[in-house]
C-alpha positions in Angstrom: 18.2 -17.2 63.7 20.7 -19.5 62.1 22.1 -22.8 63.2 25.5 -21.2 63.8 24.0 -18.6 66.0 22.2 -21.2 68.1 25.4 -23.3 68.4 27.3 -20.2 69.5 24.6 -19.4 72.1 24.7 -22.9 73.5 28.5 -22.7 73.8 28.2 -19.4 75.6 25.7 -20.8 78.0 28.2 -23.5 78.9 31.0 -21.1 79.5 30.8 -17.3 79.7 34.6 -16.7 79.7 37.0 -16.5 76.8 34.7 -14.9 74.3 35.8 -12.0 72.0 33.9 -9.0 70.8 33.6 -10.6 67.4 32.0 -13.6 68.9 29.3 -11.4 70.5 28.8 -9.5 67.3 28.3 -12.8 65.5 25.8 -13.9 68.1 23.8 -10.7 68.0 23.7 -10.4 64.3 22.8 -14.1 64.0 19.7 -13.3 66.0 18.8 -10.3 63.9 20.2 -7.5 66.1 21.8 -4.5 64.5 25.2 -3.2 65.8 25.7 0.6 65.3 28.6 2.8 66.2 28.2 4.8 69.3 30.6 7.3 70.9 32.6 5.0 73.2 30.7 1.8 72.8 28.7 0.2 70.0 24.9 0.0 70.4 23.1 -3.2 69.8 19.4 -3.3 69.3 16.7 -5.4 67.6 14.8 -3.7 64.8 11.5 -5.5 65.7 11.9 -5.0 69.5 13.7 -1.7 70.0 13.5 -2.1 73.8 16.0 -5.0 73.5 19.3 -3.0 73.7 22.8 -3.6 74.8 26.1 -1.8 74.7 29.3 -3.4 73.4 32.8 -2.1 74.1 35.2 -1.9 71.2 38.1 -3.7 73.0 38.4 -7.4 72.7 38.9 -8.2 76.5 35.3 -8.7 77.5 33.9 -9.2 81.0 31.7 -12.2 81.5 28.8 -9.8 82.2 28.6 -8.9 78.6 28.1 -12.5 77.6 25.6 -13.1 80.4 23.6 -10.0 79.2 23.7 -11.2 75.6 22.3 -14.6 76.6 19.5 -12.9 78.7 18.7 -10.5 75.9 18.3 -13.4 73.4 16.2 -15.4 75.8 13.9 -12.4 76.1 13.9 -12.0 72.3 12.8 -15.6 71.9 10.1 -15.2 74.4 8.8 -12.1 72.6 8.9 -13.9 69.2 7.0 -16.8 70.7 4.3 -14.5 72.1 5.4 -15.1 75.7 4.5 -13.0 78.7 6.8 -10.2 77.6 5.2 -9.9 74.2 3.5 -6.6 73.3 -0.2 -6.6 73.8 -0.2 -9.5 76.2 -1.7 -8.7 79.6 
């Protein structure tokens, strides 16, 4: 995760409205997610944790729920990377 991705995440936490699809792509890729082309939406998933998935519409007018989901997914990623309760092998 880079400094720019962290700053973008912090700004998205402060306000979930007004973000574009490109902003979400920058956030996801900044945290190591891969964005691949699906049929009607793009698929976002993390190569190390394939259960961390999201869909991303191709239009630029995004609902706040897409931003909220991205924040939650990155929070879960950080927990997994830190060996938190969601980490594989932790009972």
